C-alpha positions as CSV (number, residue, x, y, z in Angstrom):
1,M,-32.6,40.5,12.1
2,L,-30.1,41.5,9.4
3,R,-27.2,40.9,11.9
4,S,-28.5,37.4,12.6
5,I,-28.7,36.6,8.9
6,Q,-25.2,38.0,8.5
7,R,-23.8,35.9,11.3
8,C,-25.6,32.8,10.0
9,L,-24.1,33.3,6.5
10,W,-20.6,33.7,8.1
11,V,-21.0,30.5,10.0
12,I,-22.2,28.6,6.9
13,G,-19.2,30.0,5.0
14,F,-16.7,28.9,7.6
15,I,-18.3,25.4,7.7
16,V,-18.1,25.1,3.9
17,L,-14.5,26.3,3.8
18,G,-13.6,23.9,6.6
19,Y,-15.2,21.0,4.8
20,C,-13.4,21.8,1.6
21,G,-10.1,22.3,3.4
22,M,-10.4,18.9,5.2
23,A,-11.3,17.2,1.9
24,W,-8.2,18.7,0.2
25,I,-5.9,17.7,3.2
26,S,-7.3,14.2,3.2
27,A,-6.8,13.8,-0.6
28,S,-3.2,15.2,-0.3
29,R,-2.5,12.7,2.5
30,Y,-3.6,9.7,0.4
31,Q,-1.7,11.0,-2.6
32,T,1.5,11.3,-0.5
33,L,1.0,7.8,1.1
34,G,0.2,6.2,-2.3
35,N,3.3,7.8,-3.9
36,A,5.5,6.6,-1.0
37,E,4.1,3.0,-1.2
38,L,4.6,2.9,-5.0
39,D,8.2,4.1,-4.6
40,H,8.8,1.4,-1.9
41,L,7.3,-1.3,-4.2
42,I,9.4,-0.2,-7.2
43,N,12.6,0.0,-5.1
44,S,12.1,-3.3,-3.3
45,N,13.2,-5.2,-6.5
46,A,10.6,-7.9,-5.7
47,P,9.6,-9.6,-9.0
48,N,5.9,-9.9,-8.2
49,V,4.8,-7.3,-5.8
50,A,1.3,-6.8,-7.3
51,Q,-1.7,-7.6,-5.0
52,S,-3.6,-10.4,-6.4
53,P,-6.5,-9.9,-6.4
54,L,-6.4,-6.1,-5.7
55,I,-8.2,-5.1,-2.6
56,H,-10.8,-2.3,-2.7
57,G,-9.0,1.0,-2.1
58,G,-5.6,-0.6,-2.6
59,L,-2.8,1.0,-4.6
60,V,-2.7,0.3,-8.3
61,G,-0.1,2.8,-9.4
62,K,0.3,6.4,-10.6
63,M,-0.7,8.2,-13.8
64,E,0.9,11.3,-15.3
65,I,0.2,13.6,-18.2
66,S,3.2,15.9,-18.3
67,R,1.8,18.4,-20.8
68,L,-1.2,19.0,-18.5
69,G,0.7,18.9,-15.2
70,L,-1.6,16.1,-14.1
71,T,-0.2,13.5,-11.7
72,A,-2.4,11.3,-9.5
73,V,-2.2,8.1,-7.6
74,I,-4.5,5.3,-8.8
75,F,-6.5,3.2,-6.3
76,E,-8.7,0.2,-6.9
77,G,-12.4,1.0,-7.2
78,T,-14.6,3.8,-8.5
79,D,-16.9,4.6,-5.6
80,E,-16.9,7.9,-3.8
81,P,-14.5,7.1,-1.0
82,V,-11.9,6.0,-3.5
83,L,-12.5,8.9,-5.9
84,S,-12.1,11.4,-3.1
85,Q,-8.5,10.0,-2.5
86,G,-7.4,9.8,-6.1
87,V,-8.1,8.3,-9.5
88,G,-10.0,5.0,-9.5
89,H,-9.3,1.8,-11.4
90,L,-12.6,0.1,-12.6
91,T,-12.6,-3.2,-10.8
92,G,-12.6,-6.0,-13.4
93,S,-11.1,-3.9,-16.2
94,A,-7.6,-4.7,-17.4
95,M,-4.5,-3.7,-15.4
96,P,-1.8,-1.6,-17.1
97,G,0.5,-4.1,-19.0
98,Q,-2.4,-6.4,-19.8
99,N,-4.2,-6.7,-23.1
100,G,-7.6,-5.0,-22.7
101,N,-9.2,-1.8,-21.6
102,V,-7.6,-0.1,-18.6
103,V,-10.5,2.0,-17.3
104,L,-9.7,4.9,-14.9
105,A,-12.2,7.4,-13.5
106,G,-11.7,10.6,-11.6
107,H,-13.7,13.7,-10.5
108,R,-13.9,16.6,-12.9
109,D,-13.5,19.1,-10.1
110,S,-10.3,17.6,-8.6
111,F,-7.9,15.0,-10.1
112,F,-9.3,15.0,-13.6
113,R,-9.9,18.8,-13.9
114,A,-6.9,19.1,-16.3
115,L,-8.5,16.7,-18.8
116,R,-10.5,19.6,-20.1
117,N,-7.3,20.6,-22.0
118,I,-6.3,17.2,-23.3
119,R,-5.5,16.8,-27.0
120,S,-5.0,13.9,-29.4
121,G,-1.4,12.8,-29.3
122,D,-0.9,13.7,-25.6
123,V,1.0,11.0,-23.7
124,V,-0.2,9.3,-20.5
125,E,2.3,7.4,-18.4
126,V,0.9,4.8,-16.0
127,T,3.5,3.6,-13.5
128,T,2.9,0.4,-11.4
129,A,5.2,-1.8,-9.5
130,Q,5.6,-3.9,-12.7
131,G,6.9,-0.9,-14.7
132,V,5.8,2.1,-16.8
133,R,3.2,1.8,-19.6
134,T,2.8,4.7,-22.0
135,Y,-0.4,5.5,-23.9
136,S,-1.0,8.0,-26.7
137,I,-4.4,9.8,-26.7
138,A,-6.3,9.0,-29.8
139,A,-9.7,10.6,-29.2
140,T,-12.1,12.2,-26.8
141,R,-15.9,12.1,-26.8
142,I,-18.9,13.0,-24.7
143,V,-21.5,10.4,-23.9
144,K,-24.5,9.9,-21.7
145,P,-23.9,8.1,-18.3
146,T,-25.9,5.2,-19.6
147,E,-23.4,4.5,-22.5
148,V,-21.3,1.9,-20.8
149,S,-19.8,0.5,-24.0
150,V,-16.7,2.7,-23.4
151,M,-15.8,0.4,-20.6
152,A,-16.1,-2.8,-22.6
153,P,-13.0,-5.1,-22.9
154,T,-10.8,-4.6,-25.9
155,S,-8.4,-7.0,-27.7
156,T,-5.5,-4.6,-27.6
157,P,-3.9,-2.5,-24.7
158,T,-6.2,0.5,-24.4
159,L,-6.6,3.2,-21.8
160,T,-10.0,4.8,-21.1
161,L,-10.3,7.9,-18.8
162,I,-13.7,8.9,-17.6
163,T,-14.9,12.0,-15.8
164,C,-18.2,14.0,-15.6
165,Y,-19.0,16.7,-18.2
166,P,-19.3,19.6,-18.5
167,F,-16.3,20.5,-16.4
168,Y,-17.8,23.6,-14.8
169,F,-21.4,22.2,-14.2
170,V,-22.8,22.8,-10.7
171,G,-24.3,19.6,-9.4
172,N,-24.6,16.2,-11.0
173,A,-23.3,16.5,-14.5
174,P,-25.5,15.2,-17.3
175,S,-22.7,13.7,-19.4
176,R,-19.4,11.9,-19.3
177,F,-16.1,13.0,-20.9
178,I,-14.3,10.0,-22.4
179,V,-10.6,10.0,-23.3
180,R,-9.3,7.0,-25.2
181,G,-5.7,6.1,-25.7
182,T,-3.7,3.2,-27.1
183,E,-0.5,1.8,-25.6
184,I,2.8,2.7,-27.2
185,P,4.9,-0.4,-27.5
186,V,8.0,-0.3,-25.3
187,S,10.4,-0.4,-28.2
188,S,8.7,2.7,-29.8
189,S,8.6,4.8,-26.6
190,L,12.3,5.0,-26.1
């Protein structure tokens, strides 16, 4: 009986490891393809290469927080298939370069894991085919999932990053970790 239990646990362990490995390989593939597509769009010198309107799951751009070593491709949408590939742009929120609230979401146990170490003053660069936008982190806070005011439009260029909280919680996390930044004007970021 103990041998049967042992074999069963080994099989379950291999299945779980296989599933995690396939998820990691798939996410890496989408990140590589997204980076290649963004590079192609940037290097094509086409004046208006943005998709209008963006298609669900389509490329938006790439975000980077150098101090944290965080780099991730951004796709349109915030549902599970999109968030398993990269960071998601909330459909209907502003696009980088527009006035308003650019809302990006990511999983706390993958692409946004590094946000646990973010600090006020950290710099976030968001690259799209239209150029690079730079944001300075102003504040972080923890809210309930029902507090959707953090996604509301703003009158100035703002960046809002959303992930689940606490970072090491097992299962569905009870709160959301919100990071808010303001765009640094192009003349100041040089």
